[in-house]
N, CA, C and O atoms as a GROMACS GRO file, in nm:
protein
  296
    1UNK      N    1   0.087  -0.126  -0.007
    1UNK     CA    2   0.007  -0.010  -0.008
    1UNK      C    3   0.094   0.119  -0.011
    1UNK      O    4   0.192   0.134   0.062
    2UNK      N    5   0.051   0.207  -0.100
    2UNK     CA    6   0.142   0.344  -0.079
    2UNK      C    7   0.093   0.434   0.011
    2UNK      O    8  -0.017   0.419   0.064
    3UNK      N    9   0.165   0.528   0.034
    3UNK     CA   10   0.128   0.649   0.133
    3UNK      C   11   0.003   0.712   0.091
    3UNK      O   12  -0.084   0.742   0.172
    4UNK      N   13  -0.006   0.730  -0.028
    4UNK     CA   14  -0.136   0.803  -0.085
    4UNK      C   15  -0.253   0.726  -0.073
    4UNK      O   16  -0.361   0.781  -0.051
    5UNK      N   17  -0.240   0.582  -0.089
    5UNK     CA   18  -0.351   0.479  -0.081
    5UNK      C   19  -0.398   0.477   0.072
    5UNK      O   20  -0.517   0.488   0.102
    6UNK      N   21  -0.299   0.464   0.162
    6UNK     CA   22  -0.324   0.466   0.289
    6UNK      C   23  -0.391   0.597   0.346
    6UNK      O   24  -0.487   0.591   0.422
    7UNK      N   25  -0.341   0.706   0.308
    7UNK     CA   26  -0.408   0.838   0.349
    7UNK      C   27  -0.541   0.848   0.289
    7UNK      O   28  -0.629   0.896   0.361
    8UNK      N   29  -0.572   0.812   0.174
    8UNK     CA   30  -0.712   0.816   0.117
    8UNK      C   31  -0.807   0.728   0.199
    8UNK      O   32  -0.920   0.765   0.231
    9UNK      N   33  -0.752   0.600   0.232
    9UNK     CA   34  -0.839   0.503   0.290
    9UNK      C   35  -0.849   0.554   0.441
    9UNK      O   36  -0.960   0.549   0.493
   10UNK      N   37  -0.750   0.599   0.511
   10UNK     CA   38  -0.761   0.646   0.637
   10UNK      C   39  -0.851   0.768   0.646
   10UNK      O   40  -0.932   0.775   0.739
   11UNK      N   41  -0.843   0.854   0.564
   11UNK     CA   42  -0.926   0.984   0.564
   11UNK      C   43  -1.073   0.930   0.544
   11UNK      O   44  -1.160   0.983   0.615
   12UNK      N   45  -1.106   0.843   0.466
   12UNK     CA   46  -1.231   0.806   0.443
   12UNK      C   47  -1.290   0.715   0.574
   12UNK      O   48  -1.408   0.722   0.608
   13UNK      N   49  -1.207   0.643   0.633
   13UNK     CA   50  -1.240   0.583   0.763
   13UNK      C   51  -1.272   0.684   0.876
   13UNK      O   52  -1.363   0.660   0.955
   14UNK      N   53  -1.203   0.792   0.884
   14UNK     CA   54  -1.216   0.867   1.006
   14UNK      C   55  -1.293   1.016   0.962
   14UNK      O   56  -1.299   1.114   1.036
   15UNK      N   57  -1.342   1.009   0.845
   15UNK     CA   58  -1.427   1.127   0.791
   15UNK      C   59  -1.370   1.268   0.773
   15UNK      O   60  -1.431   1.373   0.789
   16UNK      N   61  -1.238   1.251   0.735
   16UNK     CA   62  -1.173   1.396   0.706
   16UNK      C   63  -1.104   1.387   0.578
   16UNK      O   64  -1.067   1.280   0.529
   17UNK      N   65  -1.085   1.515   0.520
   17UNK     CA   66  -1.009   1.513   0.397
   17UNK      C   67  -0.870   1.477   0.416
   17UNK      O   68  -0.817   1.482   0.527
   18UNK      N   69  -0.806   1.438   0.306
   18UNK     CA   70  -0.659   1.435   0.310
   18UNK      C   71  -0.600   1.557   0.276
   18UNK      O   72  -0.642   1.618   0.178
   19UNK      N   73  -0.503   1.604   0.349
   19UNK     CA   74  -0.441   1.749   0.328
   19UNK      C   75  -0.382   1.747   0.196
   19UNK      O   76  -0.335   1.649   0.137
   20UNK      N   77  -0.390   1.867   0.157
   20UNK     CA   78  -0.350   1.884   0.007
   20UNK      C   79  -0.286   2.014  -0.026
   20UNK      O   80  -0.318   2.113   0.041
   21UNK      N   81  -0.198   2.026  -0.123
   21UNK     CA   82  -0.138   2.159  -0.133
   21UNK      C   83  -0.053   2.193  -0.038
   21UNK      O   84   0.014   2.110   0.024
   22UNK      N   85  -0.047   2.345  -0.014
   22UNK     CA   86   0.030   2.397   0.084
   22UNK      C   87   0.026   2.329   0.235
   22UNK      O   88   0.124   2.318   0.309
   23UNK      N   89  -0.112   2.284   0.266
   23UNK     CA   90  -0.125   2.221   0.405
   23UNK      C   91  -0.034   2.094   0.400
   23UNK      O   92   0.045   2.079   0.494
   24UNK      N   93  -0.037   2.004   0.302
   24UNK     CA   94   0.022   1.890   0.283
   24UNK      C   95   0.166   1.914   0.325
   24UNK      O   96   0.215   1.851   0.419
   25UNK      N   97   0.241   2.016   0.246
   25UNK     CA   98   0.393   2.037   0.265
   25UNK      C   99   0.399   2.079   0.412
   25UNK      O  100   0.476   2.016   0.484
   26UNK      N  101   0.325   2.178   0.464
   26UNK     CA  102   0.340   2.224   0.596
   26UNK      C  103   0.339   2.115   0.695
   26UNK      O  104   0.429   2.104   0.778
   27UNK      N  105   0.242   2.036   0.687
   27UNK     CA  106   0.217   1.912   0.782
   27UNK      C  107   0.340   1.844   0.789
   27UNK      O  108   0.392   1.820   0.898
   28UNK      N  109   0.393   1.809   0.675
   28UNK     CA  110   0.506   1.715   0.650
   28UNK      C  111   0.659   1.788   0.717
   28UNK      O  112   0.755   1.728   0.763
   29UNK      N  113   0.642   1.918   0.704
   29UNK     CA  114   0.745   1.998   0.761
   29UNK      C  115   0.738   1.999   0.919
   29UNK      O  116   0.840   1.992   0.988
   30UNK      N  117   0.612   2.009   0.972
   30UNK     CA  118   0.595   2.011   1.119
   30UNK      C  119   0.658   1.873   1.156
   30UNK      O  120   0.749   1.869   1.239
   31UNK      N  121   0.610   1.757   1.095
   31UNK     CA  122   0.669   1.632   1.132
   31UNK      C  123   0.821   1.619   1.130
   31UNK      O  124   0.886   1.561   1.216
   32UNK      N  125   0.872   1.682   1.017
   32UNK     CA  126   1.026   1.693   1.023
   32UNK      C  127   1.088   1.777   1.124
   32UNK      O  128   1.192   1.735   1.174
   33UNK      N  129   1.042   1.886   1.161
   33UNK     CA  130   1.094   1.963   1.260
   33UNK      C  131   1.077   1.891   1.387
   33UNK      O  132   1.175   1.885   1.461
   34UNK      N  133   0.963   1.834   1.424
   34UNK     CA  134   0.957   1.755   1.553
   34UNK      C  135   1.042   1.636   1.560
   34UNK      O  136   1.092   1.606   1.668
   35UNK      N  137   1.065   1.558   1.444
   35UNK     CA  138   1.164   1.452   1.450
   35UNK      C  139   1.308   1.495   1.441
   35UNK      O  140   1.389   1.422   1.498
   36UNK      N  141   1.350   1.593   1.383
   36UNK     CA  142   1.495   1.629   1.391
   36UNK      C  143   1.510   1.731   1.514
   36UNK      O  144   1.626   1.745   1.554
   37UNK      N  145   1.432   1.789   1.567
   37UNK     CA  146   1.444   1.875   1.674
   37UNK      C  147   1.437   1.802   1.811
   37UNK      O  148   1.457   1.864   1.915
   38UNK      N  149   1.407   1.664   1.810
   38UNK     CA  150   1.394   1.600   1.938
   38UNK      C  151   1.402   1.443   1.890
   38UNK      O  152   1.456   1.410   1.784
   39UNK      N  153   1.346   1.354   1.977
   39UNK     CA  154   1.351   1.223   1.943
   39UNK      C  155   1.241   1.204   1.826
   39UNK      O  156   1.146   1.283   1.817
   40UNK      N  157   1.257   1.101   1.741
   40UNK     CA  158   1.169   1.079   1.618
   40UNK      C  159   1.014   1.059   1.667
   40UNK      O  160   0.919   1.101   1.601
   41UNK      N  161   1.004   0.996   1.781
   41UNK     CA  162   0.855   0.970   1.830
   41UNK      C  163   0.776   1.086   1.838
   41UNK      O  164   0.654   1.080   1.837
   42UNK      N  165   0.856   1.222   1.847
   42UNK     CA  166   0.772   1.339   1.863
   42UNK      C  167   0.688   1.376   1.747
   42UNK      O  168   0.584   1.442   1.760
   43UNK      N  169   0.737   1.330   1.626
   43UNK     CA  170   0.660   1.366   1.497
   43UNK      C  171   0.526   1.333   1.495
   43UNK      O  172   0.434   1.414   1.496
   44UNK      N  173   0.514   1.189   1.493
   44UNK     CA  174   0.355   1.156   1.494
   44UNK      C  175   0.266   1.226   1.598
   44UNK      O  176   0.160   1.280   1.567
   45UNK      N  177   0.320   1.222   1.730
   45UNK     CA  178   0.238   1.289   1.832
   45UNK      C  179   0.227   1.444   1.841
   45UNK      O  180   0.142   1.498   1.912
   46UNK      N  181   0.319   1.514   1.764
   46UNK     CA  182   0.298   1.651   1.744
   46UNK      C  183   0.200   1.689   1.644
   46UNK      O  184   0.128   1.789   1.649
   47UNK      N  185   0.204   1.582   1.533
   47UNK     CA  186   0.099   1.594   1.435
   47UNK      C  187  -0.034   1.566   1.490
   47UNK      O  188  -0.128   1.636   1.451
   48UNK      N  189  -0.056   1.476   1.572
   48UNK     CA  190  -0.194   1.441   1.632
   48UNK      C  191  -0.234   1.569   1.734
   48UNK      O  192  -0.350   1.611   1.743
   49UNK      N  193  -0.130   1.620   1.801
   49UNK     CA  194  -0.165   1.732   1.886
   49UNK      C  195  -0.195   1.862   1.804
   49UNK      O  196  -0.274   1.945   1.849
   50UNK      N  197  -0.138   1.877   1.696
   50UNK     CA  198  -0.164   1.981   1.585
   50UNK      C  199  -0.312   1.979   1.538
   50UNK      O  200  -0.382   2.081   1.535
   51UNK      N  201  -0.356   1.851   1.502
   51UNK     CA  202  -0.479   1.816   1.458
   51UNK      C  203  -0.575   1.842   1.544
   51UNK      O  204  -0.681   1.890   1.504
   52UNK      N  205  -0.554   1.813   1.680
   52UNK     CA  206  -0.656   1.827   1.805
   52UNK      C  207  -0.670   1.995   1.832
   52UNK      O  208  -0.771   2.045   1.882
   53UNK      N  209  -0.553   2.069   1.790
   53UNK     CA  210  -0.552   2.198   1.838
   53UNK      C  211  -0.647   2.284   1.736
   53UNK      O  212  -0.694   2.390   1.778
   54UNK      N  213  -0.672   2.245   1.618
   54UNK     CA  214  -0.766   2.327   1.539
   54UNK      C  215  -0.675   2.434   1.453
   54UNK      O  216  -0.726   2.501   1.363
   55UNK      N  217  -0.548   2.443   1.486
   55UNK     CA  218  -0.475   2.561   1.415
   55UNK      C  219  -0.439   2.508   1.277
   55UNK      O  220  -0.441   2.389   1.245
   56UNK      N  221  -0.405   2.616   1.197
   56UNK     CA  222  -0.372   2.585   1.056
   56UNK      C  223  -0.245   2.521   1.049
   56UNK      O  224  -0.165   2.526   1.143
   57UNK      N  225  -0.221   2.460   0.937
   57UNK     CA  226  -0.091   2.393   0.924
   57UNK      C  227   0.019   2.494   0.924
   57UNK      O  228   0.123   2.454   0.976
   58UNK      N  229   0.021   2.617   0.878
   58UNK     CA  230   0.114   2.724   0.872
   58UNK      C  231   0.137   2.754   1.023
   58UNK      O  232   0.252   2.780   1.060
   59UNK      N  233   0.040   2.754   1.108
   59UNK     CA  234   0.055   2.812   1.241
   59UNK      C  235   0.110   2.694   1.330
   59UNK      O  236   0.177   2.714   1.431
   60UNK      N  237   0.083   2.587   1.290
   60UNK     CA  238   0.159   2.452   1.344
   60UNK      C  239   0.314   2.466   1.318
   60UNK      O  240   0.398   2.454   1.407
   61UNK      N  241   0.336   2.487   1.212
   61UNK     CA  242   0.471   2.482   1.157
   61UNK      C  243   0.544   2.593   1.235
   61UNK      O  244   0.642   2.566   1.304
   62UNK      N  245   0.498   2.709   1.224
   62UNK     CA  246   0.537   2.816   1.289
   62UNK      C  247   0.591   2.787   1.450
   62UNK      O  248   0.699   2.813   1.502
   63UNK      N  249   0.484   2.731   1.497
   63UNK     CA  250   0.505   2.678   1.655
   63UNK      C  251   0.611   2.585   1.656
   63UNK      O  252   0.698   2.604   1.741
   64UNK      N  253   0.624   2.490   1.582
   64UNK     CA  254   0.707   2.371   1.576
   64UNK      C  255   0.853   2.437   1.565
   64UNK      O  256   0.947   2.390   1.630
   65UNK      N  257   0.867   2.537   1.490
   65UNK     CA  258   1.004   2.599   1.452
   65UNK      C  259   1.026   2.680   1.579
   65UNK      O  260   1.144   2.687   1.613
   66UNK      N  261   0.937   2.742   1.657
   66UNK     CA  262   0.982   2.816   1.758
   66UNK      C  263   1.015   2.730   1.877
   66UNK      O  264   1.088   2.777   1.964
   67UNK      N  265   0.968   2.606   1.888
   67UNK     CA  266   1.006   2.507   1.997
   67UNK      C  267   1.130   2.448   1.970
   67UNK      O  268   1.215   2.440   2.060
   68UNK      N  269   1.153   2.401   1.839
   68UNK     CA  270   1.266   2.314   1.810
   68UNK      C  271   1.396   2.398   1.834
   68UNK      O  272   1.392   2.518   1.809
   69UNK      N  273   1.518   2.336   1.883
   69UNK     CA  274   1.626   2.405   1.894
   69UNK      C  275   1.681   2.427   1.753
   69UNK      O  276   1.650   2.354   1.659
   70UNK      N  277   1.767   2.536   1.742
   70UNK     CA  278   1.829   2.568   1.599
   70UNK      C  279   1.898   2.453   1.565
   70UNK      O  280   1.959   2.386   1.649
   71UNK      N  281   1.891   2.420   1.423
   71UNK     CA  282   1.984   2.300   1.372
   71UNK      C  283   2.119   2.284   1.425
   71UNK      O  284   2.152   2.173   1.465
   72UNK      N  285   2.204   2.384   1.430
   72UNK     CA  286   2.335   2.376   1.481
   72UNK      C  287   2.334   2.355   1.627
   72UNK      O  288   2.440   2.312   1.673
   73UNK      N  289   2.244   2.374   1.703
   73UNK     CA  290   2.248   2.336   1.837
   73UNK      C  291   2.222   2.202   1.887
   73UNK      O  292   2.228   2.174   2.007
   74UNK      N  293   2.189   2.115   1.791
   74UNK     CA  294   2.141   1.973   1.821
   74UNK      C  295   2.280   1.891   1.844
   74UNK      O  296   2.278   1.771   1.871
   0.00000   0.00000   0.00000
C-alpha cells in the first residue's frame, strides 16, 4: 500500500479530507521539525496534537519551529 492509498483510506475511515497543497507540505514540515528537533517519536504525536488544536498547518509549522532548537544546537 502506498502512502497516498493509505491516507485516502484512512481519511475515508475517519471522515476527514486528506491534506493537500500547501497544507500537505506544511504538515510534513511539522513532522520533520519535530523528528529532527527531538526524538523521532515526537513527529506523529506532534501532528496529532496539531490536529487536535484546530490551528492551521502554517501556524503549526511556526509553532514547531519556535519550539525546536536551532539546527546547529543539536
